[in-house]
C-alpha positions as CSV (number, residue, x, y, z in Angstrom):
1,M,0.0,0.0,0.0
2,R,1.4,3.4,-1.0
3,D,1.1,6.7,0.7
4,G,-2.2,8.4,-0.3
5,E,-3.6,5.3,-2.0
6,Q,-7.5,5.0,-1.9
7,V,-8.5,1.9,0.1
8,P,-12.1,0.7,0.2
9,F,-13.6,-0.4,3.5
10,R,-17.0,-2.0,4.3
11,L,-18.8,-0.5,7.2
12,W,-21.4,-2.8,8.9
13,A,-24.2,-1.8,11.2
14,P,-26.9,-4.0,12.7
15,G,-30.1,-3.9,10.8
16,R,-28.8,-1.3,8.3
17,L,-27.5,-1.3,4.8
18,H,-23.8,-1.3,4.4
19,A,-21.8,1.1,2.3
20,V,-18.4,1.1,0.7
21,V,-16.2,4.0,1.8
22,S,-12.9,4.9,0.3
23,M,-10.4,6.5,2.6
24,A,-7.0,7.9,2.0
25,M,-4.4,6.6,4.5
26,A,-1.0,7.9,5.1
27,L,1.7,5.2,6.0
28,A,3.4,6.5,9.0
29,M,4.7,3.2,10.5
30,P,8.0,1.7,9.1
31,V,8.2,-2.1,8.7
32,A,11.4,-3.7,10.0
33,V,12.6,-6.8,8.0
34,P,15.3,-8.9,9.9
35,M,18.5,-9.2,8.0
36,S,20.5,-12.5,7.9
37,P,24.2,-12.4,8.4
38,A,24.7,-13.3,4.7
39,A,22.4,-10.5,3.7
40,A,24.3,-7.9,5.7
41,R,25.5,-4.8,4.0
42,S,28.7,-4.8,2.1
43,G,31.6,-3.7,4.3
44,D,30.2,-5.1,7.5
45,P,32.9,-7.1,9.5
46,V,32.9,-10.9,9.2
47,L,33.4,-13.1,12.2
48,T,35.2,-16.5,11.6
49,V,36.1,-19.4,13.9
50,T,39.1,-21.7,13.4
51,P,40.8,-24.2,15.6
52,L,44.3,-23.3,16.5
53,G,46.6,-25.5,14.4
54,G,44.0,-26.1,11.7
55,T,42.9,-29.6,12.9
56,I,41.8,-31.1,16.2
57,Q,43.8,-34.1,17.2
58,E,42.4,-36.7,19.5
59,G,45.5,-38.0,21.3
60,D,45.8,-41.0,23.5
61,G,43.8,-41.9,26.5
62,G,45.1,-40.2,29.7
63,T,47.4,-38.0,27.7
64,G,44.9,-36.6,25.2
65,T,45.1,-33.3,23.4
66,G,43.6,-31.4,26.4
67,A,42.4,-27.9,25.9
68,Q,41.8,-27.1,22.2
69,T,41.9,-23.4,21.4
70,F,39.6,-21.7,18.9
71,D,40.4,-18.4,17.3
72,I,37.3,-16.2,16.9
73,T,38.4,-13.4,14.5
74,L,36.9,-10.2,13.1
75,S,37.9,-9.3,9.6
76,A,38.2,-5.7,10.7
77,P,38.3,-4.0,14.2
78,L,35.2,-2.2,15.6
79,E,35.1,1.1,17.3
80,T,33.2,-0.5,20.2
81,D,33.5,-3.7,22.2
82,L,31.8,-6.8,20.6
83,T,30.4,-9.1,23.3
84,F,28.7,-12.4,22.5
85,G,28.2,-15.9,23.8
86,Y,29.2,-19.3,22.6
87,A,28.3,-22.9,23.4
88,F,29.4,-26.4,22.4
89,A,27.1,-29.3,21.6
90,A,27.6,-33.0,20.6
91,G,27.4,-34.2,17.0
92,T,28.8,-37.6,16.4
93,A,31.2,-37.0,19.2
94,T,29.9,-37.7,22.7
95,D,29.9,-35.1,25.4
96,G,31.8,-36.3,28.4
97,E,33.7,-39.0,26.4
98,D,35.2,-37.2,23.4
99,F,35.0,-33.6,24.6
100,D,33.6,-31.6,27.5
101,A,30.8,-29.1,26.7
102,V,31.2,-27.2,29.9
103,P,29.0,-24.0,30.6
104,T,30.6,-21.0,29.0
105,T,30.5,-17.2,29.8
106,P,30.3,-14.4,27.2
107,V,33.5,-13.2,25.6
108,T,34.5,-9.8,24.2
109,I,36.5,-8.6,21.3
110,E,37.6,-5.2,22.6
111,A,37.3,-2.1,20.4
112,G,40.2,-1.9,18.0
113,Q,41.0,-5.6,18.4
114,T,40.1,-8.5,16.0
115,L,40.7,-11.7,18.1
116,V,39.5,-13.5,21.1
117,Q,40.3,-17.2,21.9
118,V,38.1,-19.7,23.6
119,P,39.0,-23.3,24.8
120,V,37.3,-26.6,24.8
121,E,38.5,-29.8,26.5
122,I,39.2,-32.7,24.0
123,R,39.4,-36.2,25.5
124,G,41.9,-38.6,23.9
125,D,41.5,-42.4,23.8
126,E,43.1,-45.4,22.2
127,V,39.9,-46.7,20.5
128,Y,39.6,-47.0,16.8
129,E,36.3,-45.3,15.8
130,G,36.7,-45.7,12.1
131,A,35.7,-42.1,11.3
132,D,36.3,-38.6,12.6
133,E,33.8,-37.4,15.2
134,T,32.1,-34.0,15.2
135,F,30.7,-31.4,17.6
136,T,29.4,-27.9,17.0
137,M,30.1,-24.4,18.4
138,T,27.2,-21.9,18.3
139,L,27.7,-18.2,18.6
140,T,24.9,-16.2,20.2
141,G,24.1,-12.5,20.9
142,L,25.5,-11.1,17.7
143,S,23.9,-8.3,15.8
144,D,22.9,-8.6,12.2
145,T,25.6,-6.2,11.2
146,I,28.2,-8.9,12.0
147,Q,28.6,-11.3,9.1
148,G,29.6,-14.9,9.3
149,D,28.0,-18.3,10.3
150,R,26.6,-18.6,13.8
151,E,27.0,-22.4,13.9
152,H,30.4,-24.1,13.2
153,T,31.0,-27.8,13.0
154,F,34.4,-29.3,13.8
155,A,35.8,-32.8,13.5
156,I,38.0,-34.6,16.0
157,A,40.5,-36.6,14.0
158,D,40.7,-40.3,14.9
159,D,44.4,-41.0,15.2
160,D,44.0,-44.7,16.3
161,T,44.6,-47.6,14.0
162,P,42.3,-50.7,13.7
163,P,43.0,-53.7,15.9
164,T,45.4,-56.3,14.5
165,I,45.1,-60.0,14.5
166,D,48.0,-62.3,15.3
167,M,48.5,-66.0,15.9
168,Y,48.1,-67.1,19.5
169,G,51.0,-69.0,20.9
170,G,49.2,-71.5,23.1
171,A,46.2,-72.8,21.1
172,D,47.4,-76.4,21.1
173,T,45.1,-78.8,22.7
174,S,44.4,-82.5,22.9
175,E,41.6,-84.7,21.4
176,G,38.3,-83.9,23.0
177,A,39.6,-81.0,25.1
178,P,38.3,-77.4,24.6
179,L,40.3,-75.3,22.2
180,G,41.7,-72.1,23.7
181,P,42.3,-68.8,22.0
182,V,43.4,-69.2,18.4
183,F,44.3,-65.6,17.6
184,T,45.2,-62.5,19.7
185,V,43.8,-59.1,19.1
186,T,45.9,-56.0,19.7
187,G,44.0,-52.7,19.9
188,V,40.4,-51.7,20.5
189,A,37.6,-50.7,18.1
190,D,34.5,-48.7,18.9
191,D,32.3,-51.1,17.0
192,P,32.3,-54.9,16.5
193,I,34.5,-56.1,13.6
194,P,33.3,-59.1,11.8
195,W,35.7,-61.9,10.9
196,T,35.5,-65.1,8.9
197,A,37.8,-68.1,9.0
198,T,38.4,-71.3,7.1
199,V,39.7,-74.5,8.6
200,Q,41.9,-77.0,6.8
201,G,44.6,-79.6,7.3
202,I,48.1,-78.5,6.6
203,E,50.0,-79.5,3.5
204,A,49.2,-83.0,2.3
205,A,52.9,-83.9,2.3
206,D,52.9,-83.6,6.1
207,N,52.1,-86.8,7.9
208,D,50.5,-85.1,10.8
209,A,47.9,-83.2,8.8
210,A,44.4,-83.3,10.3
211,G,41.7,-84.3,7.9
212,P,37.9,-83.6,8.0
213,Q,37.4,-86.7,10.1
214,D,39.6,-85.3,12.8
215,I,38.0,-81.9,13.2
216,I,34.9,-80.9,15.2
217,L,33.1,-78.0,13.7
218,G,29.9,-76.2,14.6
219,R,27.9,-78.3,12.1
220,F,29.0,-81.5,10.6
221,G,31.0,-80.9,7.5
222,E,31.2,-77.1,8.1
223,R,34.5,-75.7,6.9
224,A,33.9,-72.0,7.5
225,L,33.6,-70.2,10.8
226,S,32.6,-66.6,11.6
227,G,32.3,-64.2,14.5
228,T,33.0,-60.7,15.6
229,I,35.7,-58.9,17.5
230,K,33.8,-57.1,20.2
231,P,35.1,-53.9,21.8
232,G,37.7,-54.9,24.4
233,D,38.3,-58.4,23.0
234,T,42.0,-59.4,23.4
235,N,41.7,-62.8,21.6
236,I,39.5,-64.8,19.3
237,T,38.3,-68.1,20.4
238,M,36.5,-70.7,18.3
239,P,34.5,-72.8,20.7
240,Q,32.9,-74.7,17.9
241,L,36.3,-76.0,16.7
242,G,38.1,-79.0,18.2
243,F,39.6,-82.4,17.6
244,V,37.7,-85.7,17.5
245,V,38.4,-88.4,20.0
246,D,38.4,-91.0,17.3
247,G,39.8,-94.2,18.9
248,I,42.8,-94.2,16.6
249,D,46.4,-94.3,17.7
250,E,48.0,-91.6,15.7
251,A,50.6,-89.0,15.5
252,D,49.9,-85.5,16.9
253,E,47.9,-83.6,14.3
254,T,47.9,-80.1,13.1
255,L,45.2,-78.0,11.4
256,K,45.5,-74.6,9.8
257,V,43.1,-71.8,10.5
258,V,43.1,-68.8,8.1
259,I,41.2,-65.7,9.3
260,D,40.1,-62.6,7.6
261,G,39.2,-59.7,9.9
262,G,38.6,-57.1,7.3
263,I,40.1,-53.8,8.6
264,A,41.8,-55.9,11.3
265,G,43.8,-57.7,8.7
266,T,44.3,-61.4,8.2
267,G,46.2,-64.1,10.0
268,T,47.1,-67.8,9.9
269,A,47.4,-70.1,12.9
270,Y,48.6,-73.7,13.2
271,V,46.8,-75.5,16.0
272,G,48.2,-78.8,17.2
273,S,46.4,-81.6,18.9
274,S,48.1,-84.3,20.9
275,D,46.6,-87.8,20.6
276,S,44.5,-88.9,23.4
277,E,46.5,-90.5,26.2
278,S,44.3,-93.5,26.2
279,E,44.9,-94.2,22.5
280,R,48.1,-96.2,22.6
281,L,50.2,-98.4,20.4
282,P,49.0,-102.0,20.2
283,K,50.8,-105.1,21.3
284,L,52.3,-107.4,18.6
285,M,50.9,-110.9,18.8
286,I,51.5,-114.1,16.9
287,P,48.1,-115.8,17.3
288,A,49.2,-119.4,17.0
289,E,52.1,-121.8,16.4
290,V,53.0,-122.0,12.7
291,S,54.0,-125.1,10.8
292,V,55.8,-125.2,7.5
293,T,57.0,-127.9,5.1
294,E,60.7,-128.1,4.8
295,G,62.0,-126.1,1.9
296,E,59.0,-123.7,1.8
297,V,58.9,-120.1,3.1
298,T,57.6,-119.7,6.6
299,S,54.9,-117.1,6.7
300,I,54.3,-116.0,10.3
301,P,51.2,-113.8,10.9
302,V,51.7,-110.9,13.4
303,D,48.5,-109.2,14.6
304,L,48.0,-105.9,16.3
305,D,46.3,-106.5,19.6
306,F,45.0,-103.2,21.0
307,K,43.1,-104.8,23.9
308,A,46.2,-106.4,25.2
309,I,47.3,-103.0,26.5
310,P,45.5,-102.1,29.7
311,G,43.3,-99.0,29.4
312,N,43.9,-98.7,25.7
313,T,40.9,-97.2,23.8
314,A,42.4,-97.3,20.4
315,T,41.0,-99.8,17.9
316,S,43.3,-98.9,15.0
317,T,46.4,-96.9,14.2
318,E,47.4,-94.4,11.6
319,R,51.1,-95.2,12.2
320,H,53.2,-97.6,10.3
321,I,54.3,-100.2,12.8
322,Y,57.9,-101.2,12.5
323,S,59.5,-104.1,14.4
324,E,62.9,-105.7,14.2
325,Y,63.0,-109.4,14.6
326,T,65.7,-112.0,15.0
327,V,65.6,-115.8,14.4
328,K,67.2,-118.0,17.0
329,A,67.9,-121.7,16.7
330,G,65.8,-124.1,18.7
331,S,65.9,-127.8,17.8
332,A,66.5,-126.6,14.2
333,S,69.9,-125.2,13.4
334,T,70.8,-122.2,11.2
335,A,71.3,-124.7,8.4
336,D,67.5,-125.3,8.4
337,Y,66.5,-121.7,7.8
338,G,67.7,-118.8,5.7
339,D,67.4,-115.5,7.4
340,T,68.6,-114.7,10.9
341,S,67.1,-111.2,11.3
342,G,64.9,-108.6,9.5
343,Y,62.3,-105.9,9.8
344,L,58.5,-106.2,9.9
345,M,56.3,-103.3,8.8
346,I,52.6,-103.2,9.3
347,R,51.2,-100.4,7.2
348,A,48.9,-97.7,8.7
349,G,45.3,-98.9,8.7
350,E,46.2,-102.6,8.5
351,A,45.6,-104.9,11.4
352,S,48.3,-107.5,10.8
353,G,51.6,-108.2,9.0
354,R,53.7,-111.2,8.2
355,I,57.3,-112.3,8.9
356,T,58.6,-114.5,6.1
357,I,61.6,-116.8,6.7
358,P,62.8,-119.3,4.0
359,T,63.6,-122.8,5.2
360,T,66.3,-125.1,3.7
361,P,65.4,-128.6,2.5
362,D,67.6,-131.6,3.2
363,A,67.6,-135.3,2.5
364,A,67.7,-136.3,6.2
365,I,65.0,-138.3,7.9
366,E,64.3,-136.3,11.1
367,T,61.7,-135.4,13.6
368,P,60.0,-131.9,13.3
369,E,62.3,-129.1,14.4
370,S,61.7,-125.6,15.6
371,F,63.3,-122.2,15.7
372,K,62.3,-119.1,17.6
373,V,61.5,-115.6,16.3
374,T,61.9,-112.7,18.6
375,Y,60.8,-109.2,17.7
376,S,60.9,-105.9,19.3
377,G,57.6,-105.6,21.0
378,E,55.7,-107.4,23.7
379,G,54.5,-110.4,21.8
380,R,56.6,-113.5,21.2
381,R,55.7,-116.8,19.7
382,R,57.7,-119.8,18.4
383,P,56.9,-120.9,14.8
384,R,57.5,-124.6,14.3
385,P,58.5,-125.8,10.8
386,K,56.6,-128.8,9.6
387,R,58.8,-131.6,8.4
388,P,58.1,-133.7,5.3
389,S,55.4,-136.4,5.5
390,R,56.6,-139.8,6.8
391,S,54.9,-141.7,3.9
392,A,57.3,-142.3,1.1
393,M,56.5,-140.9,-2.3
394,P,56.0,-143.2,-5.3
395,R,59.1,-144.9,-6.5
396,R,59.1,-143.0,-9.8
397,S,59.8,-139.8,-7.8
398,R,62.8,-141.4,-6.2
399,R,65.3,-140.3,-8.8
400,R,68.5,-138.4,-8.4
401,S,68.8,-134.8,-9.5
402,R,71.6,-133.6,-11.6
403,C,73.4,-132.2,-8.6
404,G,73.3,-135.5,-6.8
405,H,70.6,-134.6,-4.2
406,L,67.1,-136.1,-4.0
407,P,64.3,-133.8,-5.3
408,R,62.8,-131.4,-2.8
409,R,59.5,-133.1,-2.8
410,W,61.0,-136.4,-1.9
411,S,60.2,-137.6,1.6
412,P,62.5,-140.3,3.0
413,K,61.3,-142.8,5.5
414,V,62.0,-142.3,9.1
415,R,64.3,-144.8,10.6
416,R,62.8,-147.0,13.3
417,S,65.5,-146.2,15.7
418,G,64.3,-142.6,15.6
419,S,67.8,-141.4,14.6
420,R,68.0,-139.0,11.8
421,S,70.5,-139.1,8.9
422,R,71.8,-136.4,6.6
């Protein structure tokens, strides 16, 4: 509405007709429109806020940055004092943990000056937050003739590194026993850090590698594990992982655990398991006396007897069983058999083996003779060679060989006197 403009009004009266009246009004009342700092007149001073040093460092717990100073600066001095208030408030930073938003009192930039400094207490820590944390400073009580933002956001730089994962030195266990920590964690994170791990035997060339049948996992056949590193964790345990009590006498076994902790890095641990104390080597046993015909090879069975060892819970073995044996004369002499010593090997997974000893034929009529086999182990038995049959073979077989000896299959008669001839 302009000064002197005709403005129509409607006048109302009860029970009467109304009329439209035009009146000329003079505008005598000024209208005040608030002016934002950005809309201030050109040439007005500008107020800025900057942290001393440019960035706000967090520092370590107990020895943090301490008081952080902020410079509040005018672009040009004023002829009068400039007094205003300020306050701090939390953003992503936490009041009382990352900084202290203590009550503040107004500050003054004196006439002719351009700077006043205000402090805030920054609390250091040794926790990895993963991102810088923020808080705000708000300026109050400034006139519109002072340009510049009234609210300022600042970031506290996180100077801590993520936790790191390393192999734990004492994760070895025994079959059926709980598995202790597998990895150690150095450092603390503000939030949980997920990890995944795979479990496998070590290289196939190693004879102590643990296979799937040796490993207890959370679910049968599961080969992958997962979890989180919670704030304050100093190690990573895998309670769902262990070694099977399998009833097998075996060498100590080793499995490999490879972990990926994301920002915490990766690691590899080798966890050893000692065989159960009740799973022991078997006893070597020759089940019965062995007879053999002169000139044939003696084949002496040697069985693995696990029950012969008191308290033994093993029913098989993954080891090769080696035993040294010696042959000693009994009623037979060394002229009646070929070998005097040797080695027996029962392969892993097998339940028995055989000792073979050749015997030497002769033309003598004699009673059955015996020799003794002794092997390193707890079992000893005497195999007895079986002599040729006392019934003479048909006459057509009683012919001389070219070397002047009777054929091996020839069985001479036994003398009545019981003496033997050669």
